[in-house]
Backbone as CSV, one residue per row, in Angstrom:
resi,resn,N_x,N_y,N_z,CA_x,CA_y,CA_z,C_x,C_y,C_z
1,UNK,0.986,-0.972,-0.016,0.158,0.194,-0.021,0.980,1.186,-0.143
2,UNK,0.395,2.162,-0.247,1.052,3.529,-0.469,0.062,4.415,-0.694
3,UNK,0.798,6.016,-0.458,-0.473,7.009,-0.273,0.106,8.234,-1.556
4,UNK,-0.809,9.096,-2.314,0.099,9.533,-3.084,-0.887,10.850,-2.868
5,UNK,-0.135,12.170,-2.916,-0.785,13.489,-2.544,-0.160,14.085,-3.611
6,UNK,-0.990,14.767,-4.662,-0.848,15.327,-6.252,-1.386,16.640,-5.879
7,UNK,-0.489,17.376,-5.530,-0.429,18.768,-5.597,-1.391,19.651,-6.765
8,UNK,-0.872,19.749,-7.543,-1.841,20.257,-8.755,-3.325,20.164,-8.754
9,UNK,-3.609,19.064,-8.243,-5.097,18.402,-8.527,-5.724,18.692,-6.859
10,UNK,-4.884,18.470,-5.961,-5.101,18.693,-5.210,-6.577,17.168,-4.379
11,UNK,-5.897,16.125,-4.425,-5.748,14.659,-4.121,-5.138,14.066,-3.447
12,UNK,-5.398,12.979,-2.383,-4.584,12.066,-2.521,-4.801,11.135,-2.400
13,UNK,-4.368,9.658,-3.468,-4.794,8.247,-3.709,-3.815,7.450,-2.286
14,UNK,-4.831,6.731,-2.627,-4.726,5.592,-1.205,-4.700,4.170,-2.008
15,UNK,-3.640,3.747,-2.605,-3.839,2.730,-3.664,-2.888,1.402,-2.604
16,UNK,-3.325,0.047,-3.286,-2.780,-0.909,-3.451,-2.288,-1.456,-4.693
17,UNK,-0.972,-1.771,-4.581,-0.759,-2.259,-6.012,-0.956,-1.225,-6.957
18,UNK,-1.385,-1.616,-8.413,-1.725,-0.508,-8.897,-3.671,0.314,-9.055
19,UNK,-3.883,-1.058,-7.732,-5.674,-0.778,-7.587,-5.309,0.507,-6.226
20,UNK,-6.484,1.796,-7.028,-6.587,2.980,-6.145,-7.571,2.574,-5.341
21,UNK,-7.739,2.123,-3.854,-8.478,1.974,-2.560,-9.064,3.171,-2.757
22,UNK,-9.292,4.353,-3.216,-9.688,6.024,-2.244,-8.907,6.859,-3.045
23,UNK,-10.019,8.017,-3.457,-9.479,9.251,-3.647,-10.198,9.825,-3.032
24,UNK,-9.344,10.939,-2.688,-9.806,11.801,-1.230,-9.726,13.515,-2.118
25,UNK,-10.507,14.720,-1.829,-10.053,15.743,-1.761,-8.935,16.191,-0.736
26,UNK,-8.238,16.877,-1.220,-7.351,17.506,0.053,-6.860,19.019,-0.049
27,UNK,-6.584,19.939,0.782,-5.864,21.481,1.170,-4.486,21.070,1.283
28,UNK,-3.622,21.694,0.605,-2.360,21.462,0.803,-2.193,22.957,1.122
29,UNK,-1.107,23.448,1.083,-0.366,24.858,1.239,-0.607,25.930,0.892
30,UNK,-1.302,27.192,0.680,-1.568,28.052,0.505,-0.181,28.668,-0.044
31,UNK,0.919,28.929,0.507,2.170,28.741,-0.170,2.400,28.119,-1.080
32,UNK,2.073,27.420,-1.275,2.753,26.075,-2.370,3.455,24.741,-1.996
33,UNK,4.222,24.567,-2.902,5.212,23.239,-2.584,6.523,23.650,-2.245
34,UNK,7.147,23.757,-0.803,8.440,23.903,-0.353,8.945,23.300,0.732
35,UNK,10.432,23.041,0.704,10.657,22.389,1.853,11.302,22.869,3.173
36,UNK,11.460,24.119,3.155,12.426,24.811,4.232,11.376,25.061,5.363
37,UNK,12.000,25.560,6.584,11.328,25.303,7.605,11.255,26.537,7.791
38,UNK,9.704,26.675,7.991,9.624,28.441,8.463,8.684,28.448,6.972
39,UNK,8.475,28.267,6.317,8.152,28.303,4.699,6.479,28.368,4.854
40,UNK,5.858,27.673,5.627,4.569,27.213,5.711,4.041,26.687,3.921
41,UNK,4.824,26.212,3.335,4.732,25.373,2.227,4.707,23.831,2.440
42,UNK,3.931,23.032,1.621,3.977,21.432,1.554,5.246,20.357,0.994
43,UNK,6.052,20.182,1.151,7.521,19.303,1.054,6.801,18.078,0.476
44,UNK,7.714,18.398,-0.685,7.600,17.216,-1.764,8.499,16.280,-1.705
45,UNK,8.108,15.242,-2.542,8.943,14.048,-2.128,8.674,12.707,-1.108
46,UNK,9.337,11.983,-1.567,9.395,10.676,-0.420,9.295,10.628,1.393
47,UNK,8.209,10.274,1.705,7.829,10.524,3.153,7.222,9.025,3.885
48,UNK,7.298,8.680,4.666,6.437,7.633,5.464,5.586,8.486,6.409
49,UNK,4.611,7.918,7.348,3.593,7.769,7.880,4.960,7.940,9.453
50,UNK,5.253,8.006,9.898,6.133,8.107,11.180,5.222,7.741,12.503
51,UNK,4.417,8.239,12.377,3.334,8.201,13.145,1.691,8.648,13.154
52,UNK,0.816,7.505,14.027,-0.792,7.924,13.914,-1.403,8.244,15.334
53,UNK,-2.143,9.179,15.292,-2.500,9.677,16.625,-3.589,10.564,16.584
54,UNK,-4.410,9.561,17.607,-6.240,9.673,17.630,-6.507,8.777,17.441
55,UNK,-6.090,7.945,17.489,-6.695,6.432,16.946,-8.347,6.543,18.205
56,UNK,-9.713,6.243,18.275,-10.737,6.359,18.774,-11.147,7.477,19.004
57,UNK,-10.744,8.152,18.611,-11.169,9.688,19.135,-12.430,9.938,18.313
58,UNK,-13.044,10.732,18.964,-13.963,11.342,18.341,-13.882,12.158,17.302
59,UNK,-15.167,12.145,15.810,-14.999,12.918,15.045,-14.780,14.413,15.944
60,UNK,-14.160,15.675,15.319,-13.734,16.516,15.596,-13.481,16.694,16.711
61,UNK,-12.515,16.113,17.330,-11.390,16.406,18.607,-10.538,17.151,18.416
62,UNK,-10.104,18.127,19.037,-9.134,19.009,18.469,-7.936,18.410,19.475
63,UNK,-6.750,18.986,18.246,-5.552,18.503,18.723,-4.615,19.753,18.449
64,UNK,-3.821,20.204,19.622,-2.599,21.264,19.747,-1.623,20.407,20.229
65,UNK,-0.600,20.336,19.426,0.388,20.038,19.907,0.244,18.263,19.843
66,UNK,-0.321,18.132,19.157,-0.690,16.267,18.782,-1.564,16.146,20.291
67,UNK,-2.019,16.407,20.906,-2.219,16.074,21.972,-4.104,16.329,21.971
68,UNK,-4.264,15.595,22.451,-6.435,16.045,22.718,-6.630,17.144,23.523
69,UNK,-7.192,18.570,23.284,-7.194,18.926,23.892,-8.680,19.063,25.284
70,UNK,-9.525,18.299,25.021,-10.391,17.874,25.762,-11.879,18.647,24.667
71,UNK,-11.618,19.302,23.711,-12.488,19.968,23.079,-13.327,19.524,22.263
72,UNK,-14.383,19.745,21.590,-14.262,19.204,19.658,-14.675,20.876,19.694
73,UNK,-14.757,20.502,18.069,-14.568,21.643,17.468,-16.151,22.141,17.350
74,UNK,-16.655,23.241,17.001,-17.691,23.768,16.761,-17.337,25.444,15.857
75,UNK,-18.879,25.565,15.730,-18.528,27.681,14.960,-17.964,28.120,16.196
76,UNK,-19.154,28.091,17.374,-18.619,28.534,18.662,-17.016,28.792,19.298
77,UNK,-17.027,28.006,19.136,-15.184,27.263,19.259,-14.209,28.018,18.674
78,UNK,-14.594,27.870,16.962,-14.294,29.010,16.585,-14.326,30.028,15.967
79,UNK,-15.409,30.828,17.068,-15.420,31.669,17.071,-14.371,32.812,18.270
80,UNK,-14.314,31.749,19.445,-13.256,31.717,20.136,-12.154,32.122,19.760
81,UNK,-11.233,31.240,19.038,-10.346,30.838,18.842,-10.060,31.396,17.675
82,UNK,-10.158,32.526,17.046,-10.022,32.962,15.258,-8.793,32.329,14.800
83,UNK,-7.752,32.748,15.475,-6.309,32.497,15.009,-5.938,30.699,14.889
84,UNK,-6.398,29.650,15.585,-6.217,28.500,15.548,-5.967,28.034,14.407
85,UNK,-4.745,27.061,14.207,-5.108,26.618,13.076,-5.408,25.288,13.133
86,UNK,-6.608,24.807,12.885,-7.625,23.393,13.324,-6.878,22.231,12.932
87,UNK,-6.431,21.534,14.109,-5.998,19.848,14.093,-6.831,19.187,13.862
88,UNK,-7.726,18.085,13.599,-9.158,17.336,13.852,-8.902,16.268,14.101
89,UNK,-9.441,15.200,14.727,-10.118,13.671,14.203,-8.656,12.897,14.737
90,UNK,-8.171,13.130,13.406,-7.036,12.321,13.446,-5.401,12.811,13.033
91,UNK,-4.539,12.181,12.960,-3.148,12.335,12.501,-2.467,11.829,12.200
92,UNK,-1.975,11.757,10.888,-1.059,11.454,10.208,0.785,11.848,9.864
93,UNK,1.271,11.837,10.805,2.548,12.507,11.160,3.464,12.056,10.200
94,UNK,3.948,12.712,9.422,4.829,12.600,8.046,6.331,12.624,8.597
95,UNK,7.265,11.826,8.271,8.470,11.731,8.115,9.124,11.628,6.596
96,UNK,10.146,12.793,6.528,10.838,12.677,5.205,11.529,11.632,4.701
97,UNK,12.240,11.113,3.553,13.142,10.045,3.054,14.123,10.603,2.563
98,UNK,13.861,11.331,1.990,15.258,12.118,1.160,15.900,13.032,2.053
99,UNK,17.562,12.219,2.655,18.375,13.847,3.120,18.433,14.717,2.005
100,UNK,18.159,15.962,2.783,19.156,17.076,2.423,17.456,17.390,1.120
101,UNK,16.776,16.942,1.250,15.664,17.506,0.212,14.166,17.388,1.256
102,UNK,13.798,16.706,2.376,13.216,16.946,2.704,13.091,16.299,4.884
103,UNK,14.668,15.971,4.840,14.646,14.593,5.727,15.812,15.766,6.502
104,UNK,16.254,15.694,7.699,17.355,16.253,8.358,17.253,17.927,8.048
105,UNK,18.386,19.018,8.803,18.639,20.600,8.998,17.229,20.925,8.592
106,UNK,17.701,22.042,8.073,16.081,22.659,7.634,14.980,22.338,6.808
107,UNK,15.199,21.443,6.185,14.144,20.811,5.409,13.118,19.980,5.946
108,UNK,13.263,19.455,7.466,12.981,18.246,8.054,11.740,18.164,8.316
109,UNK,10.909,17.191,7.478,9.303,17.246,7.693,8.852,16.941,8.814
110,UNK,9.199,16.021,9.148,8.525,15.816,10.331,9.392,17.012,11.847
111,UNK,10.309,17.308,11.952,10.438,18.674,12.809,9.549,20.011,12.296
112,UNK,9.266,19.988,11.052,8.282,21.151,10.893,6.367,20.348,11.048
113,UNK,6.032,19.839,11.761,4.967,18.643,12.115,4.545,19.177,10.888
114,UNK,4.845,18.526,9.790,3.729,18.505,8.611,2.863,16.895,8.995
115,UNK,1.680,17.204,8.705,0.564,16.293,9.157,-0.368,16.079,8.011
116,UNK,-0.940,14.826,7.695,-1.918,14.665,6.792,-3.110,14.532,8.166
117,UNK,-4.395,15.586,8.380,-5.108,15.775,9.248,-6.371,15.985,9.185
118,UNK,-7.632,15.865,9.956,-8.779,16.635,9.635,-9.016,18.083,10.224
119,UNK,-10.368,18.111,9.300,-10.221,19.926,9.614,-11.436,20.192,9.453
120,UNK,-11.967,21.345,9.885,-13.640,21.551,10.000,-14.161,21.156,8.259
121,UNK,-15.188,21.086,8.805,-15.914,20.499,7.498,-16.132,22.004,6.628
122,UNK,-16.390,23.299,7.437,-16.172,24.106,6.673,-15.114,24.389,5.602
123,UNK,-14.526,24.167,6.066,-12.826,24.179,5.112,-13.210,23.897,3.611
124,UNK,-12.914,23.909,2.633,-12.401,23.860,1.152,-12.152,23.080,0.797
125,UNK,-12.250,22.515,0.246,-11.104,20.615,-0.042,-11.122,21.025,-1.874
126,UNK,-9.618,20.137,-2.046,-9.663,20.487,-3.718,-9.049,21.812,-4.197
127,UNK,-8.906,22.797,-2.723,-7.985,23.906,-3.339,-6.516,24.323,-2.090
128,UNK,-5.408,24.580,-2.219,-4.788,25.131,-1.418,-5.400,26.194,-0.473
129,UNK,-4.411,26.050,0.905,-5.553,26.267,2.302,-4.408,26.708,3.308
130,UNK,-3.694,25.217,3.536,-3.453,25.258,4.945,-2.209,26.117,4.957
131,UNK,-0.933,25.651,6.326,0.072,26.091,6.442,0.930,25.304,6.697
132,UNK,1.245,24.196,5.600,2.158,23.244,5.198,1.502,21.728,5.345
133,UNK,0.602,21.412,6.026,0.057,20.528,6.540,-1.151,19.995,4.979
134,UNK,-1.789,18.658,5.069,-2.289,18.214,4.091,-3.601,18.076,4.740
135,UNK,-4.665,18.662,4.703,-6.393,18.887,4.929,-7.007,17.662,4.192
136,UNK,-7.610,17.410,5.543,-8.800,16.480,4.864,-10.245,16.453,5.571
137,UNK,-11.467,15.882,5.355,-12.375,15.800,5.994,-12.239,14.845,6.722
138,UNK,-12.919,14.977,7.788,-12.704,13.999,9.048,-13.593,12.809,8.820
139,UNK,-14.543,12.591,8.064,-14.769,11.260,7.257,-13.629,10.786,6.488
140,UNK,-12.693,11.629,5.673,-12.243,10.645,5.081,-10.794,10.487,5.833
141,UNK,-10.017,11.252,6.705,-9.440,10.984,7.312,-9.543,9.825,8.113
142,UNK,-10.911,9.885,9.358,-10.825,8.426,9.573,-10.824,7.176,9.185
143,UNK,-11.214,7.617,7.607,-11.258,5.945,6.421,-9.958,5.632,6.339
144,UNK,-8.947,6.441,6.350,-7.815,6.698,5.902,-6.857,6.072,7.035
145,UNK,-6.970,6.656,8.330,-6.226,6.455,9.604,-6.463,5.033,9.501
146,UNK,-8.087,4.569,9.804,-8.008,3.180,10.178,-7.327,1.859,9.280
147,UNK,-7.627,2.321,7.726,-6.777,1.495,6.681,-5.147,1.385,6.510
148,UNK,-4.857,2.254,6.989,-3.288,2.410,6.622,-2.272,2.185,8.090
149,UNK,-0.972,1.507,7.659,-0.164,1.337,8.257,0.586,2.164,8.773
150,UNK,1.471,2.401,10.440,2.254,3.248,10.055,3.025,2.967,9.247
151,UNK,4.398,3.754,8.827,4.939,3.619,7.809,4.745,3.411,6.504
152,UNK,3.839,3.213,6.055,3.436,3.302,4.688,3.609,4.855,4.345
153,UNK,4.149,4.433,3.223,5.493,5.211,2.021,3.788,6.041,1.443
154,UNK,4.631,7.492,1.717,3.670,8.349,1.423,4.518,9.329,0.091
155,UNK,4.050,9.655,-1.128,4.626,10.594,-2.000,3.790,11.515,-2.503
156,UNK,4.681,12.901,-2.546,3.896,14.082,-2.554,4.557,14.623,-3.699
157,UNK,3.612,15.281,-4.821,4.469,15.454,-5.819,3.611,17.058,-6.289
158,UNK,4.366,17.647,-6.825,3.998,19.648,-7.849,2.479,18.440,-9.191
159,UNK,3.056,17.615,-9.758,1.989,17.456,-10.898,2.076,15.895,-10.762
160,UNK,1.486,14.929,-10.073,1.933,14.012,-9.809,1.793,12.887,-11.412
161,UNK,1.163,13.489,-12.567,0.902,12.738,-14.247,2.654,12.978,-14.615
162,UNK,3.225,13.853,-14.174,4.374,13.897,-14.694,5.618,13.672,-13.534
163,UNK,5.333,13.184,-12.585,6.173,12.380,-11.728,5.789,10.948,-11.730
164,UNK,5.064,10.414,-12.132,4.769,9.059,-12.239,5.748,8.945,-14.223
165,UNK,5.278,9.409,-14.758,6.015,9.243,-15.741,7.131,9.501,-15.740
166,UNK,7.735,10.514,-14.890,9.017,10.580,-14.760,9.789,9.242,-14.340
167,UNK,9.046,8.710,-13.055,9.539,7.441,-12.952,9.361,6.204,-13.697
168,UNK,8.098,5.742,-14.599,8.744,4.972,-15.364,9.471,4.877,-15.875
169,UNK,10.138,6.242,-16.786,10.763,6.050,-17.490,12.389,5.824,-17.027
170,UNK,12.450,5.813,-15.412,13.729,5.566,-15.022,13.715,4.167,-14.995
171,UNK,12.433,3.296,-15.129,12.882,1.755,-14.654,13.693,0.878,-15.623
């Protein structure tokens, strides 16, 4: 199994071999792709899910610093904390696999706290809008979280059709 995130199409594909198990709309960084710490960009390249956080948590559970706060997201809570970057329901914490590109030093995906995570249902999917992470609808992140193991491969590419054709040419 593997996960492929297409930044141009704002989609996440969950694959088993050549079979697509699910295709989800996502929202990646409004600043576009990039690996540098502090850039608020979504890192590209090969990653793995280093940790799965939130198993069994209720839909709309609020996480801060990867820990549940005891709150459930609501429009009233959002109005009280308008500056919060809402990380909800489940977290798949990514770790880069390419030293110098998305691992170690100032480009380390894990140290940048880049996740695949749930978000408020009011957040648009299919368009960039995050501060680096990959946002998903809560029901979608639950299905993905429950179906994938820690350590699953995650490839993030600017235009996945080009990345795939380039990979195929390298074989």
